PDB file of N, CA, C and O in Angstrom:
ATOM      1  N   UNK A   1      -5.018   6.491  -3.281  1.00  0.00           N
ATOM      2  CA  UNK A   1      -4.018   7.007  -2.354  1.00  0.00           C
ATOM      3  C   UNK A   1      -2.698   6.264  -2.576  1.00  0.00           C
ATOM      4  O   UNK A   1      -2.674   5.033  -2.609  1.00  0.00           O
ATOM      5  N   UNK A   2      -1.628   6.994  -2.724  1.00  0.00           N
ATOM      6  CA  UNK A   2      -0.314   6.419  -3.000  1.00  0.00           C
ATOM      7  C   UNK A   2       0.296   5.812  -1.741  1.00  0.00           C
ATOM      8  O   UNK A   2      -0.076   6.153  -0.618  1.00  0.00           O
ATOM      9  N   UNK A   3       1.232   4.914  -1.958  1.00  0.00           N
ATOM     10  CA  UNK A   3       1.942   4.265  -0.856  1.00  0.00           C
ATOM     11  C   UNK A   3       3.344   4.862  -0.768  1.00  0.00           C
ATOM     12  O   UNK A   3       4.005   5.056  -1.788  1.00  0.00           O
ATOM     13  N   UNK A   4       3.790   5.149   0.436  1.00  0.00           N
ATOM     14  CA  UNK A   4       5.120   5.732   0.627  1.00  0.00           C
ATOM     15  C   UNK A   4       6.196   4.654   0.575  1.00  0.00           C
ATOM     16  O   UNK A   4       5.960   3.512   0.969  1.00  0.00           O
ATOM     17  N   UNK A   5       7.370   5.019   0.089  1.00  0.00           N
ATOM     18  CA  UNK A   5       8.497   4.088  -0.013  1.00  0.00           C
ATOM     19  C   UNK A   5       8.850   3.506   1.354  1.00  0.00           C
ATOM     20  O   UNK A   5       9.206   2.332   1.456  1.00  0.00           O
ATOM     21  N   UNK A   6       8.755   4.311   2.390  1.00  0.00           N
ATOM     22  CA  UNK A   6       9.076   3.847   3.739  1.00  0.00           C
ATOM     23  C   UNK A   6       8.131   2.730   4.179  1.00  0.00           C
ATOM     24  O   UNK A   6       8.542   1.805   4.880  1.00  0.00           O
ATOM     25  N   UNK A   7       6.867   2.817   3.769  1.00  0.00           N
ATOM     26  CA  UNK A   7       5.887   1.795   4.123  1.00  0.00           C
ATOM     27  C   UNK A   7       6.175   0.494   3.380  1.00  0.00           C
ATOM     28  O   UNK A   7       6.038  -0.588   3.951  1.00  0.00           O
ATOM     29  N   UNK A   8       6.569   0.588   2.121  1.00  0.00           N
ATOM     30  CA  UNK A   8       6.937  -0.597   1.357  1.00  0.00           C
ATOM     31  C   UNK A   8       8.121  -1.292   2.037  1.00  0.00           C
ATOM     32  O   UNK A   8       8.103  -2.504   2.251  1.00  0.00           O
ATOM     33  N   UNK A   9       9.131  -0.519   2.368  1.00  0.00           N
ATOM     34  CA  UNK A   9      10.318  -1.079   3.035  1.00  0.00           C
ATOM     35  C   UNK A   9       9.949  -1.709   4.370  1.00  0.00           C
ATOM     36  O   UNK A   9      10.429  -2.796   4.693  1.00  0.00           O
ATOM     37  N   UNK A  10       9.111  -1.050   5.144  1.00  0.00           N
ATOM     38  CA  UNK A  10       8.706  -1.572   6.456  1.00  0.00           C
ATOM     39  C   UNK A  10       7.999  -2.909   6.318  1.00  0.00           C
ATOM     40  O   UNK A  10       8.288  -3.842   7.068  1.00  0.00           O
ATOM     41  N   UNK A  11       7.080  -3.016   5.371  1.00  0.00           N
ATOM     42  CA  UNK A  11       6.338  -4.261   5.183  1.00  0.00           C
ATOM     43  C   UNK A  11       7.256  -5.398   4.740  1.00  0.00           C
ATOM     44  O   UNK A  11       7.119  -6.528   5.208  1.00  0.00           O
ATOM     45  N   UNK A  12       8.187  -5.101   3.843  1.00  0.00           N
ATOM     46  CA  UNK A  12       9.115  -6.134   3.378  1.00  0.00           C
ATOM     47  C   UNK A  12      10.008  -6.593   4.526  1.00  0.00           C
ATOM     48  O   UNK A  12      10.217  -7.793   4.705  1.00  0.00           O
ATOM     49  N   UNK A  13      10.534  -5.653   5.302  1.00  0.00           N
ATOM     50  CA  UNK A  13      11.427  -6.022   6.410  1.00  0.00           C
ATOM     51  C   UNK A  13      10.672  -6.720   7.544  1.00  0.00           C
ATOM     52  O   UNK A  13      11.254  -7.509   8.289  1.00  0.00           O
ATOM     53  N   UNK A  14       9.406  -6.435   7.666  1.00  0.00           N
ATOM     54  CA  UNK A  14       8.596  -7.121   8.671  1.00  0.00           C
ATOM     55  C   UNK A  14       8.492  -8.612   8.316  1.00  0.00           C
ATOM     56  O   UNK A  14       8.564  -9.470   9.196  1.00  0.00           O
ATOM     57  N   UNK A  15       8.323  -8.908   7.034  1.00  0.00           N
ATOM     58  CA  UNK A  15       8.202 -10.297   6.587  1.00  0.00           C
ATOM     59  C   UNK A  15       9.557 -10.974   6.408  1.00  0.00           C
ATOM     60  O   UNK A  15       9.688 -12.179   6.619  1.00  0.00           O
ATOM     61  N   UNK A  16      10.561 -10.194   6.018  1.00  0.00           N
ATOM     62  CA  UNK A  16      11.911 -10.715   5.765  1.00  0.00           C
ATOM     63  C   UNK A  16      12.904  -9.883   6.573  1.00  0.00           C
ATOM     64  O   UNK A  16      13.556  -8.997   6.021  1.00  0.00           O
ATOM     65  N   UNK A  17      13.027 -10.156   7.872  1.00  0.00           N
ATOM     66  CA  UNK A  17      13.819  -9.283   8.765  1.00  0.00           C
ATOM     67  C   UNK A  17      15.270  -9.078   8.357  1.00  0.00           C
ATOM     68  O   UNK A  17      15.853  -8.039   8.668  1.00  0.00           O
ATOM     69  N   UNK A  18      15.869 -10.050   7.666  1.00  0.00           N
ATOM     70  CA  UNK A  18      17.278  -9.910   7.281  1.00  0.00           C
ATOM     71  C   UNK A  18      17.459  -9.147   5.974  1.00  0.00           C
ATOM     72  O   UNK A  18      18.590  -8.912   5.549  1.00  0.00           O
ATOM     73  N   UNK A  19      16.368  -8.760   5.337  1.00  0.00           N
ATOM     74  CA  UNK A  19      16.427  -8.189   3.989  1.00  0.00           C
ATOM     75  C   UNK A  19      17.137  -6.843   3.941  1.00  0.00           C
ATOM     76  O   UNK A  19      17.003  -6.001   4.829  1.00  0.00           O
ATOM     77  N   UNK A  20      17.901  -6.680   2.859  1.00  0.00           N
ATOM     78  CA  UNK A  20      18.434  -5.364   2.496  1.00  0.00           C
ATOM     79  C   UNK A  20      17.495  -4.866   1.409  1.00  0.00           C
ATOM     80  O   UNK A  20      17.328  -5.518   0.379  1.00  0.00           O
ATOM     81  N   UNK A  21      16.888  -3.723   1.637  1.00  0.00           N
ATOM     82  CA  UNK A  21      15.851  -3.216   0.740  1.00  0.00           C
ATOM     83  C   UNK A  21      16.229  -1.822   0.255  1.00  0.00           C
ATOM     84  O   UNK A  21      16.539  -0.939   1.054  1.00  0.00           O
ATOM     85  N   UNK A  22      16.200  -1.635  -1.057  1.00  0.00           N
ATOM     86  CA  UNK A  22      16.397  -0.309  -1.652  1.00  0.00           C
ATOM     87  C   UNK A  22      15.182  -0.015  -2.514  1.00  0.00           C
ATOM     88  O   UNK A  22      14.841  -0.795  -3.403  1.00  0.00           O
ATOM     89  N   UNK A  23      14.529   1.112  -2.250  1.00  0.00           N
ATOM     90  CA  UNK A  23      13.321   1.505  -2.980  1.00  0.00           C
ATOM     91  C   UNK A  23      13.606   2.787  -3.747  1.00  0.00           C
ATOM     92  O   UNK A  23      14.205   3.721  -3.214  1.00  0.00           O
ATOM     93  N   UNK A  24      13.170   2.826  -5.004  1.00  0.00           N
ATOM     94  CA  UNK A  24      13.284   4.038  -5.818  1.00  0.00           C
ATOM     95  C   UNK A  24      11.906   4.389  -6.350  1.00  0.00           C
ATOM     96  O   UNK A  24      11.197   3.522  -6.860  1.00  0.00           O
ATOM     97  N   UNK A  25      11.522   5.652  -6.235  1.00  0.00           N
ATOM     98  CA  UNK A  25      10.267   6.146  -6.805  1.00  0.00           C
ATOM     99  C   UNK A  25      10.559   6.498  -8.263  1.00  0.00           C
ATOM    100  O   UNK A  25      11.255   7.475  -8.538  1.00  0.00           O
ATOM    101  N   UNK A  26      10.037   5.717  -9.185  1.00  0.00           N
ATOM    102  CA  UNK A  26      10.393   5.850 -10.596  1.00  0.00           C
ATOM    103  C   UNK A  26       9.781   7.068 -11.271  1.00  0.00           C
ATOM    104  O   UNK A  26      10.394   7.654 -12.163  1.00  0.00           O
ATOM    105  N   UNK A  27       8.580   7.455 -10.856  1.00  0.00           N
ATOM    106  CA  UNK A  27       7.879   8.539 -11.540  1.00  0.00           C
ATOM    107  C   UNK A  27       7.671   9.765 -10.660  1.00  0.00           C
ATOM    108  O   UNK A  27       7.152  10.782 -11.122  1.00  0.00           O
ATOM    109  N   UNK A  28       8.072   9.674  -9.394  1.00  0.00           N
ATOM    110  CA  UNK A  28       7.877  10.794  -8.481  1.00  0.00           C
ATOM    111  C   UNK A  28       6.439  10.972  -8.045  1.00  0.00           C
ATOM    112  O   UNK A  28       6.068  12.006  -7.489  1.00  0.00           O
ATOM    113  N   UNK A  29       5.620   9.943  -8.303  1.00  0.00           N
ATOM    114  CA  UNK A  29       4.200  10.057  -7.977  1.00  0.00           C
ATOM    115  C   UNK A  29       3.758   9.173  -6.816  1.00  0.00           C
ATOM    116  O   UNK A  29       2.580   9.169  -6.461  1.00  0.00           O
ATOM    117  N   UNK A  30       4.689   8.420  -6.216  1.00  0.00           N
ATOM    118  CA  UNK A  30       4.338   7.546  -5.113  1.00  0.00           C
ATOM    119  C   UNK A  30       3.520   6.336  -5.550  1.00  0.00           C
ATOM    120  O   UNK A  30       2.941   5.642  -4.713  1.00  0.00           O
ATOM    121  N   UNK A  31       3.468   6.083  -6.840  1.00  0.00           N
ATOM    122  CA  UNK A  31       2.675   4.982  -7.384  1.00  0.00           C
ATOM    123  C   UNK A  31       3.504   3.962  -8.153  1.00  0.00           C
ATOM    124  O   UNK A  31       3.082   2.817  -8.315  1.00  0.00           O
ATOM    125  N   UNK A  32       4.676   4.364  -8.626  1.00  0.00           N
ATOM    126  CA  UNK A  32       5.516   3.511  -9.464  1.00  0.00           C
ATOM    127  C   UNK A  32       6.906   3.422  -8.846  1.00  0.00           C
ATOM    128  O   UNK A  32       7.669   4.388  -8.847  1.00  0.00           O
ATOM    129  N   UNK A  33       7.216   2.243  -8.319  1.00  0.00           N
ATOM    130  CA  UNK A  33       8.480   2.052  -7.615  1.00  0.00           C
ATOM    131  C   UNK A  33       9.293   0.924  -8.236  1.00  0.00           C
ATOM    132  O   UNK A  33       8.768   0.063  -8.941  1.00  0.00           O
ATOM    133  N   UNK A  34      10.587   0.957  -7.953  1.00  0.00           N
ATOM    134  CA  UNK A  34      11.481  -0.167  -8.213  1.00  0.00           C
ATOM    135  C   UNK A  34      12.060  -0.549  -6.855  1.00  0.00           C
ATOM    136  O   UNK A  34      12.394   0.316  -6.046  1.00  0.00           O
ATOM    137  N   UNK A  35      12.175  -1.841  -6.617  1.00  0.00           N
ATOM    138  CA  UNK A  35      12.724  -2.309  -5.346  1.00  0.00           C
ATOM    139  C   UNK A  35      13.769  -3.380  -5.611  1.00  0.00           C
ATOM    140  O   UNK A  35      13.567  -4.288  -6.418  1.00  0.00           O
ATOM    141  N   UNK A  36      14.889  -3.254  -4.913  1.00  0.00           N
ATOM    142  CA  UNK A  36      15.893  -4.305  -4.904  1.00  0.00           C
ATOM    143  C   UNK A  36      15.867  -4.900  -3.505  1.00  0.00           C
ATOM    144  O   UNK A  36      16.048  -4.190  -2.516  1.00  0.00           O
ATOM    145  N   UNK A  37      15.640  -6.204  -3.427  1.00  0.00           N
ATOM    146  CA  UNK A  37      15.524  -6.886  -2.138  1.00  0.00           C
ATOM    147  C   UNK A  37      16.493  -8.052  -2.130  1.00  0.00           C
ATOM    148  O   UNK A  37      16.453  -8.913  -3.008  1.00  0.00           O
ATOM    149  N   UNK A  38      17.372  -8.074  -1.121  1.00  0.00           N
ATOM    150  CA  UNK A  38      18.338  -9.160  -0.958  1.00  0.00           C
ATOM    151  C   UNK A  38      18.054  -9.813   0.384  1.00  0.00           C
ATOM    152  O   UNK A  38      18.072  -9.152   1.422  1.00  0.00           O
ATOM    153  N   UNK A  39      17.788 -11.125   0.357  1.00  0.00           N
ATOM    154  CA  UNK A  39      17.465 -11.834   1.594  1.00  0.00           C
ATOM    155  C   UNK A  39      17.913 -13.280   1.507  1.00  0.00           C
ATOM    156  O   UNK A  39      17.849 -13.893   0.441  1.00  0.00           O
ATOM    157  N   UNK A  40      18.361 -13.816   2.608  1.00  0.00           N
ATOM    158  CA  UNK A  40      18.732 -15.229   2.685  1.00  0.00           C
ATOM    159  C   UNK A  40      17.510 -16.110   2.414  1.00  0.00           C
ATOM    160  O   UNK A  40      17.659 -17.242   1.952  1.00  0.00           O
ATOM    161  N   UNK A  41      16.317 -15.610   2.694  1.00  0.00           N
ATOM    162  CA  UNK A  41      15.083 -16.373   2.465  1.00  0.00           C
ATOM    163  C   UNK A  41      14.902 -16.732   0.997  1.00  0.00           C
ATOM    164  O   UNK A  41      14.134 -17.639   0.677  1.00  0.00           O
ATOM    165  N   UNK A  42      15.595 -16.038   0.100  1.00  0.00           N
ATOM    166  CA  UNK A  42      15.468 -16.294  -1.330  1.00  0.00           C
ATOM    167  C   UNK A  42      16.358 -17.432  -1.820  1.00  0.00           C
ATOM    168  O   UNK A  42      16.172 -17.933  -2.930  1.00  0.00           O
ATOM    169  N   UNK A  43      17.320 -17.840  -1.000  1.00  0.00           N
ATOM    170  CA  UNK A  43      18.276 -18.859  -1.438  1.00  0.00           C
ATOM    171  C   UNK A  43      17.554 -20.155  -1.815  1.00  0.00           C
ATOM    172  O   UNK A  43      16.737 -20.672  -1.053  1.00  0.00           O
ATOM    173  N   UNK A  44      17.872 -20.667  -3.007  1.00  0.00           N
ATOM    174  CA  UNK A  44      17.293 -21.913  -3.469  1.00  0.00           C
ATOM    175  C   UNK A  44      15.897 -21.776  -4.066  1.00  0.00           C
ATOM    176  O   UNK A  44      15.307 -22.767  -4.498  1.00  0.00           O
ATOM    177  N   UNK A  45      15.369 -20.564  -4.094  1.00  0.00           N
ATOM    178  CA  UNK A  45      14.039 -20.323  -4.647  1.00  0.00           C
ATOM    179  C   UNK A  45      14.155 -19.755  -6.061  1.00  0.00           C
ATOM    180  O   UNK A  45      15.127 -19.079  -6.398  1.00  0.00           O
ATOM    181  N   UNK A  46      13.141 -20.043  -6.877  1.00  0.00           N
ATOM    182  CA  UNK A  46      13.110 -19.467  -8.218  1.00  0.00           C
ATOM    183  C   UNK A  46      12.813 -17.976  -8.100  1.00  0.00           C
ATOM    184  O   UNK A  46      12.388 -17.493  -7.050  1.00  0.00           O
ATOM    185  N   UNK A  47      13.041 -17.264  -9.186  1.00  0.00           N
ATOM    186  CA  UNK A  47      12.745 -15.821  -9.215  1.00  0.00           C
ATOM    187  C   UNK A  47      11.262 -15.576  -8.926  1.00  0.00           C
ATOM    188  O   UNK A  47      10.914 -14.640  -8.206  1.00  0.00           O
ATOM    189  N   UNK A  48      10.397 -16.413  -9.484  1.00  0.00           N
ATOM    190  CA  UNK A  48       8.951 -16.276  -9.247  1.00  0.00           C
ATOM    191  C   UNK A  48       8.643 -16.463  -7.760  1.00  0.00           C
ATOM    192  O   UNK A  48       7.878 -15.688  -7.187  1.00  0.00           O
ATOM    193  N   UNK A  49       9.223 -17.470  -7.139  1.00  0.00           N
ATOM    194  CA  UNK A  49       9.002 -17.707  -5.712  1.00  0.00           C
ATOM    195  C   UNK A  49       9.519 -16.536  -4.870  1.00  0.00           C
ATOM    196  O   UNK A  49       8.890 -16.153  -3.884  1.00  0.00           O
ATOM    197  N   UNK A  50      10.657 -15.976  -5.258  1.00  0.00           N
ATOM    198  CA  UNK A  50      11.209 -14.816  -4.545  1.00  0.00           C
ATOM    199  C   UNK A  50      10.238 -13.649  -4.622  1.00  0.00           C
ATOM    200  O   UNK A  50       9.963 -12.997  -3.615  1.00  0.00           O
ATOM    201  N   UNK A  51       9.720 -13.386  -5.811  1.00  0.00           N
ATOM    202  CA  UNK A  51       8.792 -12.270  -6.000  1.00  0.00           C
ATOM    203  C   UNK A  51       7.493 -12.523  -5.241  1.00  0.00           C
ATOM    204  O   UNK A  51       6.904 -11.589  -4.698  1.00  0.00           O
ATOM    205  N   UNK A  52       7.041 -13.773  -5.197  1.00  0.00           N
ATOM    206  CA  UNK A  52       5.835 -14.101  -4.452  1.00  0.00           C
ATOM    207  C   UNK A  52       6.007 -13.797  -2.964  1.00  0.00           C
ATOM    208  O   UNK A  52       5.063 -13.356  -2.308  1.00  0.00           O
ATOM    209  N   UNK A  53       7.204 -14.030  -2.432  1.00  0.00           N
ATOM    210  CA  UNK A  53       7.474 -13.706  -1.025  1.00  0.00           C
ATOM    211  C   UNK A  53       7.348 -12.206  -0.781  1.00  0.00           C
ATOM    212  O   UNK A  53       6.787 -11.784   0.230  1.00  0.00           O
ATOM    213  N   UNK A  54       7.866 -11.406  -1.703  1.00  0.00           N
ATOM    214  CA  UNK A  54       7.783  -9.952  -1.562  1.00  0.00           C
ATOM    215  C   UNK A  54       6.337  -9.494  -1.686  1.00  0.00           C
ATOM    216  O   UNK A  54       5.876  -8.678  -0.888  1.00  0.00           O
ATOM    217  N   UNK A  55       5.619 -10.007  -2.676  1.00  0.00           N
ATOM    218  CA  UNK A  55       4.214  -9.614  -2.850  1.00  0.00           C
ATOM    219  C   UNK A  55       3.387  -9.996  -1.629  1.00  0.00           C
ATOM    220  O   UNK A  55       2.511  -9.238  -1.212  1.00  0.00           O
ATOM    221  N   UNK A  56       3.657 -11.165  -1.052  1.00  0.00           N
ATOM    222  CA  UNK A  56       2.950 -11.582   0.162  1.00  0.00           C
ATOM    223  C   UNK A  56       3.246 -10.619   1.309  1.00  0.00           C
ATOM    224  O   UNK A  56       2.367 -10.322   2.118  1.00  0.00           O
ATOM    225  N   UNK A  57       4.483 -10.134   1.377  1.00  0.00           N
ATOM    226  CA  UNK A  57       4.864  -9.184   2.426  1.00  0.00           C
ATOM    227  C   UNK A  57       4.084  -7.880   2.310  1.00  0.00           C
ATOM    228  O   UNK A  57       3.849  -7.199   3.308  1.00  0.00           O
ATOM    229  N   UNK A  58       3.683  -7.534   1.086  1.00  0.00           N
ATOM    230  CA  UNK A  58       2.967  -6.270   0.855  1.00  0.00           C
ATOM    231  C   UNK A  58       1.482  -6.371   1.196  1.00  0.00           C
ATOM    232  O   UNK A  58       0.743  -5.396   1.061  1.00  0.00           O
ATOM    233  N   UNK A  59       1.054  -7.536   1.631  1.00  0.00           N
ATOM    234  CA  UNK A  59      -0.293  -7.740   2.193  1.00  0.00           C
ATOM    235  C   UNK A  59      -1.410  -7.205   1.309  1.00  0.00           C
ATOM    236  O   UNK A  59      -2.282  -6.472   1.775  1.00  0.00           O
ATOM    237  N   UNK A  60      -1.381  -7.571   0.047  1.00  0.00           N
ATOM    238  CA  UNK A  60      -2.478  -7.210  -0.847  1.00  0.00           C
ATOM    239  C   UNK A  60      -2.485  -5.769  -1.329  1.00  0.00           C
ATOM    240  O   UNK A  60      -3.468  -5.335  -1.931  1.00  0.00           O
ATOM    241  N   UNK A  61      -1.419  -5.013  -1.084  1.00  0.00           N
ATOM    242  CA  UNK A  61      -1.375  -3.614  -1.509  1.00  0.00           C
ATOM    243  C   UNK A  61      -1.092  -3.460  -3.001  1.00  0.00           C
ATOM    244  O   UNK A  61      -1.394  -2.418  -3.582  1.00  0.00           O
ATOM    245  N   UNK A  62      -0.505  -4.506  -3.638  1.00  0.00           N
ATOM    246  CA  UNK A  62      -0.226  -4.428  -5.074  1.00  0.00           C
ATOM    247  C   UNK A  62      -1.536  -4.305  -5.832  1.00  0.00           C
ATOM    248  O   UNK A  62      -2.482  -5.055  -5.592  1.00  0.00           O
ATOM    249  N   UNK A  63      -1.577  -3.363  -6.738  1.00  0.00           N
ATOM    250  CA  UNK A  63      -2.776  -3.141  -7.523  1.00  0.00           C
ATOM    251  C   UNK A  63      -3.769  -2.215  -6.839  1.00  0.00           C
ATOM    252  O   UNK A  63      -4.728  -1.758  -7.460  1.00  0.00           O
ATOM    253  N   UNK A  64      -3.540  -1.940  -5.569  1.00  0.00           N
ATOM    254  CA  UNK A  64      -4.390  -1.012  -4.830  1.00  0.00           C
ATOM    255  C   UNK A  64      -3.627   0.268  -4.575  1.00  0.00           C
ATOM    256  O   UNK A  64      -3.472   1.105  -5.464  1.00  0.00           O
ATOM    257  N   UNK A  65      -3.147   0.414  -3.338  1.00  0.00           N
ATOM    258  CA  UNK A  65      -2.350   1.602  -2.997  1.00  0.00           C
ATOM    259  C   UNK A  65      -1.046   1.647  -3.787  1.00  0.00           C
ATOM    260  O   UNK A  65      -0.538   2.722  -4.104  1.00  0.00           O
ATOM    261  N   UNK A  66      -0.520   0.488  -4.096  1.00  0.00           N
ATOM    262  CA  UNK A  66       0.743   0.394  -4.831  1.00  0.00           C
ATOM    263  C   UNK A  66       0.439  -0.077  -6.245  1.00  0.00           C
ATOM    264  O   UNK A  66       0.085  -1.236  -6.459  1.00  0.00           O
ATOM    265  N   UNK A  67       0.578   0.820  -7.201  1.00  0.00           N
ATOM    266  CA  UNK A  67       0.187   0.523  -8.574  1.00  0.00           C
ATOM    267  C   UNK A  67       1.204  -0.351  -9.299  1.00  0.00           C
ATOM    268  O   UNK A  67       0.825  -1.324  -9.952  1.00  0.00           O
ATOM    269  N   UNK A  68       2.482  -0.020  -9.195  1.00  0.00           N
ATOM    270  CA  UNK A  68       3.512  -0.756  -9.935  1.00  0.00           C
ATOM    271  C   UNK A  68       4.784  -0.881  -9.113  1.00  0.00           C
ATOM    272  O   UNK A  68       5.235   0.082  -8.494  1.00  0.00           O
ATOM    273  N   UNK A  69       5.356  -2.079  -9.115  1.00  0.00           N
ATOM    274  CA  UNK A  69       6.598  -2.338  -8.402  1.00  0.00           C
ATOM    275  C   UNK A  69       7.481  -3.218  -9.268  1.00  0.00           C
ATOM    276  O   UNK A  69       7.177  -4.392  -9.480  1.00  0.00           O
ATOM    277  N   UNK A  70       8.566  -2.661  -9.764  1.00  0.00           N
ATOM    278  CA  UNK A  70       9.557  -3.433 -10.523  1.00  0.00           C
ATOM    279  C   UNK A  70      10.500  -4.068  -9.501  1.00  0.00           C
ATOM    280  O   UNK A  70      11.182  -3.366  -8.755  1.00  0.00           O
ATOM    281  N   UNK A  71      10.531  -5.383  -9.474  1.00  0.00           N
ATOM    282  CA  UNK A  71      11.300  -6.092  -8.447  1.00  0.00           C
ATOM    283  C   UNK A  71      12.587  -6.683  -8.996  1.00  0.00           C
ATOM    284  O   UNK A  71      12.632  -7.218 -10.104  1.00  0.00           O
ATOM    285  N   UNK A  72      13.630  -6.568  -8.186  1.00  0.00           N
ATOM    286  CA  UNK A  72      14.883  -7.268  -8.433  1.00  0.00           C
ATOM    287  C   UNK A  72      15.207  -7.948  -7.119  1.00  0.00           C
ATOM    288  O   UNK A  72      15.419  -7.273  -6.111  1.00  0.00           O
ATOM    289  N   UNK A  73      15.249  -9.283  -7.110  1.00  0.00           N
ATOM    290  CA  UNK A  73      15.474 -10.014  -5.877  1.00  0.00           C
ATOM    291  C   UNK A  73      16.665 -10.949  -6.026  1.00  0.00           C
ATOM    292  O   UNK A  73      16.987 -11.403  -7.124  1.00  0.00           O
ATOM    293  N   UNK A  74      17.319 -11.231  -4.885  1.00  0.00           N
ATOM    294  CA  UNK A  74      18.424 -12.181  -4.886  1.00  0.00           C
ATOM    295  C   UNK A  74      18.778 -12.573  -3.464  1.00  0.00           C
ATOM    296  O   UNK A  74      18.411 -11.896  -2.503  1.00  0.00           O
ATOM    297  N   UNK A  75      19.501 -13.682  -3.350  1.00  0.00           N
ATOM    298  CA  UNK A  75      20.072 -14.088  -2.075  1.00  0.00           C
ATOM    299  C   UNK A  75      21.425 -13.387  -1.943  1.00  0.00           C
ATOM    300  O   UNK A  75      22.026 -13.023  -2.954  1.00  0.00           O
ATOM    301  N   UNK A  76      21.913 -13.193  -0.720  1.00  0.00           N
ATOM    302  CA  UNK A  76      23.221 -12.542  -0.544  1.00  0.00           C
ATOM    303  C   UNK A  76      24.331 -13.355  -1.224  1.00  0.00           C
ATOM    304  O   UNK A  76      24.277 -14.583  -1.285  1.00  0.00           O
ATOM    305  N   UNK A  77      25.316 -12.649  -1.722  1.00  0.00           N
ATOM    306  CA  UNK A  77      26.449 -13.313  -2.403  1.00  0.00           C
ATOM    307  C   UNK A  77      27.331 -13.997  -1.397  1.00  0.00           C
ATOM    308  O   UNK A  77      28.332 -14.609  -1.769  1.00  0.00           O
TER     309      UNK A  77
END
């Protein structure tokens, strides 16, 4: 079962309330997404740590309902 973009955004914003989140469905199948996430929580963290925060927000959905997520993360400019 595919995951909706709105659900991905909701989970990320639940964990990172200040986040600006943009989700794109890459294949039109609800399984392959790209996400750009900007949050103050990322400041001072490595790219790996930033991505780990997003994956944790998705509560184990990666590899299950959500097959692929291309992430671009950053702290606000």
